[in-house]
N, C-alpha and C positions, 0 to 999 in steps of 0.2 A: 171752609175753615173747619178743621177737626178739633174736638175738645183737647186731644192730646197735644196738638200744636200750641194751644193756649196755655196748657200746663207747662210745657217746655219753656215757653217764652217767659212766663211768670217766674219759674224756677231760675232761669238764667239771669233775669233781672235782679232777683234777690241775691243770687250768688255773686254778682259782679258789680252791682250799682255802686258807684262812688268809691271803688277800691282799686288798688294797683295789683293786688294779688287775689286770686279766687279764694273764697272761704266758704265754710258751711254756716249759714246764718241761723240765729235763733229766730225761728219763724213766728211772727206775731199771730195771735189768734185772729187778727183782722184779715189775714190772708187764708185762713182755713174756712172751709164750708162756704166758699163763694159760689154763687150760681153761675154756671157757664151755659150759654145758649148758642147753638149753631143752627143755621138754616137760612132759607131764602124763600120769600113769599112768591111763589111761581104763578104769575098771572097767566091763565090759559093752560095750566098744567097742574100736576100733583105737587103739593108742598109737604116737605118733610122737615120737622123741627126736632132737634136733639137737645135734651137738657140734662145737665149733670152737675156735680158739686166737686170742688177741689177738696182733696184730703190732706194728708201730711205731705208737704212739699219735698220731704226727703224720699218719698215714694210717689213721685209725680206720675208714674205710669199706671198707678192704681186709680182708675176713673170710677167715680161713684154715680151711676145713673140716678136721675131724679124720677122716681116712680109716682104714678097717680097724680101728676100735675095736670091741671086743666089748661088747655091751650086754645086761645081764641085768635082768629083773624077777623078784624072788624074794619068795615069800610066807613068812610066819612058820610056816606049817603044812607047808612043804616044796614048794610050787609053784615052778617055775622055767621061765622062758621066756628065750630068747636070740636075738640076731641080730647083724649086723655093719653098721657104717656104710659107705655107699657113697662115691662121688666127691664128693657134695655134703654129706657129713658127717651124713647122715640115716639113721636106722634105724627101720623100721616093724615093730611086733610085734602079733600077733593076741591081744589080751587080752580078747576077748569073754567068755571063760569064767571070768574072775576073779570072786571072791565078795566082797561088801562086808563079810562077817564076818571076813575075813582081812586082816592088815596086810601091806603090801608095801614093799619098798625097791628103789631103782634102784642097780645096781652096774655100773661101767664099767671095763674093762681096756684100757689103751692104752699102747703103748711101755714095757711092763713094769711099769707102775704101776696101782694100783687106786684108784678113786674111788667113793664110795657115799654114800647118804643113810642115816639111821636108818630103822627100819621105820615106815611112815606109816599112820595110820588113815585109811580112805577117808571122804571127805565126800560125803554124798548131796545132789545139787543139785536144787532144786525146778524144776518146769516153768516155762517162760516163759509168762506169761499172755497177752500180746499183743505184737505188733510192728507199729507203725503209723507214719504220717508226718503232718506238718503243713506247710502252705505257709508258709514263713518265710524272710525275707531273700533273696527272689528265687530260691528253690529249695525242695528237699524236706528237711526236718529229720526224721530217723528216730529214733524213741524205742522203748525196751524197757520193759515192765512185768512185774513178777514179785512173788511173795510166798511165804512159807513159813508155813503155818498152825501149824507146830510151834514157830515162833520160834527155830529152832536154826541157821539159816544165817548171817545177819547180815552176812557179807562176800562180795562178789560181784566177779567179773571177767568181762569179755566180750571176744570177738574176733569177727571177721567175714570173710566172703569175698564180694566183689561180682562179679557177672557181668552183662554187658550185650551186647545184640545190635548188630552192625555190618552195615550194608548198603552195597553198592557204589553209587556215584552213577550209574554207567553200566553197561549190559549190553554185554559184549564178545563178539563172535563170532569174532574172529581173534587170533592171536598169532604172534610171530616165533620160529621154532623151526628149529634145524639149518640156518640160513642162508636161510630162506624164510618167507614169510607163509602160514600155514595156518589152517584152521578149528579152533577150539577143540573139545576133547572135551566135549560137553554133559553128560557124566556127572560132570565135575569141577566142583564147586560153588565159584565164586569170588564169589558175590553175597551170601551170607548167612554171617556168621561171628559168633563170640562171644569176648569178651575177659574176663579175670579180673584181680582185684587183691585182695590180702590187706591186712588192717588193719595199720597201723604205729604207732598210738598206743595207750597203755595206758589201758584203760577200766575204771574201778573204781566200786563203789558200796557204801555201808555203812549199815546201819540200827541200828548199835550204840546210838545215843542215842535211838532211837524205841521207843515201847511196843509197836508192831506191826512184825513183820519183813516190811515191804512196800516195794518200790521202785516209784515212780510216775514215768513220763516221764523215765527216765534217757537222756540224749542219746547216740546211737551215732555218727552221721555226718551231715554236711550235704552234699547233692548239688546243685550249682548247676543252675538250670533250663536254662541254655544249654550244659550239658555233653553230650559225646557219649554219656555213660552213659545219659541219659534221652531220647536222640533217638528211640528206638523202644521198646524194652522193657528194663527193668532189674530185677535180682533181687539180694537180699542175704540171705545165710544168717548168722544171728547165733548164736553158741555161748555158753552161759552156764556158768560154773564157780563152785561154792561153795568158799570158801577158809577156812583157819584164820586166826586173828588174826595169827599170825606171817607167814604167806604174804602176807596183805593189807598188812601194814606194809612188807614188803620191796618189794612192787610199788609201793606208795604212794611210798616213798623213790625208787625208780627213776623213777617218773613225774615227780616233782618235779625230779630231776636232768636228765632228758632234755628237759623243757620249759623249763628255765632255763639251758640251755647258753650260756655266755658272760656270765652275770650273776654277781653277787657273793654267795656264800653260804658257810656254814661246814660243808660236808660233808667227810667223810674217806673215802678209798678203802676203808677197812675196812668201811664200811657196805654195800658191794656184796657182801660175803661172804654166800653163801647157805647152803643146808642140805646141800651136798655137801662132802665132805672126803676127804683121803688118810689112811687109817687108819695108814699107816706113817710119815707126815710131817705132823704137826699144823701146821707152819709154812707148808706149801704152800697158797696161796690158790686157791680154785675159785670161779668166778662162776656165778650162776644159782640158781634155786629150782625144785624139782620137787615137785608136789603129787600127790595121788591121790584118785580119787572118780569119780562119775558126771558126765556132761555132758548138758545139755539144749540143744535148738536149735529154731529156728523160722525159716521162710523168708517173705519178703515180696516181692511184685512191684509195680513201679510202671511204668505205661504212659505214653506221650506223651499219651494221652487224659486223664490226670490233671492236666495242666498247665492254668493259666488260659488263657482264650481268646486273649489278644493280648499283645503286648509283645516287644521284641527280646531282653529278658533271658531269654526262654524258648525262643529259637530257636537251634538248633545250626547253626553255619555252617562248612562245610568248603570250602576253596578248591579247587573242581573245575571249572575253566573248560576246555571242549574247544577244540581248535585243529586246523587243517588242515596237514598236512605232505606235501610232494611225495614221490614215490618216491625221488628222488635224495637227499633229506635224511632219509630214514627212519632210517638207522643213527645219524645224529647225534642225533636226538631220543630214540631208544631208549637211547642212552648217558647220557642225562640223566634217568634214572628216569621215563620215560614209557612208556605202553603203548598198544596199538591198540584203538580202539573199533570201527571199521568200515573196510572197504576200499571205496573208491568208484571205480566204472568209468564212463568217459565215452567212448562210441564217437565217432570222428572221421570226417569226410566221406571221408577217404582210406582208411578201413577200419582204421586203427590204434585202439588202446584207450589213452586217457589214464587213468592211475591215480594217485590220491592217497589219503591216509589221515586219518581223523578220530581224534585222539589226546587223551590227558589224562594227568595224573600217575598213575603205576602204582598208588598206594594208593587212588586214586579208582575203580579198575577191579577190582583183585584184593584182596578183603577179607582174604585170608590174610596180607597184609603187616601187618595190625593185629590179628589174632586167629587163632583156629582155626576151620576150616570143619566141625568135628565138633560136631554139635548136642548140648548137654547132655541127659541122659536126663530131667531134670525140667522141660525147657523146654516151654511150651505149643505146640500145633500151629498155632494161628492167629496 
């Protein structure tokens, strides 16, 4: 659950609740400055908690991180871990040694107030059986499959992180530095980079009405065949969470609200109330739901070789046309987000050297403008 999804849901509820026509509400101060908590107590792994505040709901994309909040993960048997949120409102805790036999709660202290969950029983998440893709709708449709032979999970949530390789269209040997054209340092990689994206949609699955606790071909994400993501090599890491029925219902309601923003439905802002509360003030509303348990994950790679043989729907096209610039016009073109591919020297009969430059848009030459040049540890060498 991302804070932005919570804001969208709250905004859509206030826009549409109990009315036949969408309208812009007079937002009560009751819905401003609400604490928003996102996270999952990862038993056996690293726990990340993100805390923020709602702002003006007319500008619900403006997320305000809650800085310097103290975050505790406390066990019913006396275990206690703590940390502090940084500038981005995030706190990371080393919860690898937590035990599934112990119940845990999240407690937050911020601006003199305390917020907490009840003690939560950890939910053991089954392994992902497989992660695969099918060629559908001019792209790659990615699916996840899982099952619980104990028939005890029933409610599932997934999120994912995408990573894809970026390659520069041109190899550049020169750059403009300190007022002159110099050779690039060959040790600085500007040709191969990697970009990332996190999931933004709420992905849920339930086998509540099935005799067998098995999820088959649950859709994760569709990647268009002409996307930059699959121009070379693409990877997706899918994480799977087993949920309680209450957590599932909360996320299901959130999913409905975020996907129907601007439509007409009868939701109430109180439905966004999660499982965190202020023990000293029962009237203070806190948004978000925190669960506890194990997480399973699986990674999938898709190569450009997996594409069908032909068709413009499967070709990524980046506008990278090279052009020639004279020495006198070099600074003009450099100011327009262009970069140098090569320096061209032409000896003249009088002994002088005529110089011009082959150039292109800077993001066609330096891949660092579109990603990181640090290769992920899990990335193949070929």
